[in-house]
C-alpha angles and dihedrals in degrees: 000000000000118000092206096268120121138194108258090204089070093058123089114265095243131041121260091242091057089055091049091051091050091050092049091050091051092050091048090053091049091049091051091050091048091052091051090051092050092048090050092050100044103027106030095150098037120133113266091232090058092048091049091049091051091047093050092048090049090053090050090054091049091055093055 
């Protein structure tokens, strides 16, 4: 019978939460790249201040 102890060598090297954070960071990067692509396609001649404002608002929404 197990006494509740476990072999730490059988556990993954990083915590699950670290993997989740890494996945979220990758998805955020992909979302930012997708936004840049959409802005390039639909607003190629837009003012950079407008593009930056859209990008900043998008990042704010991602953080919520």
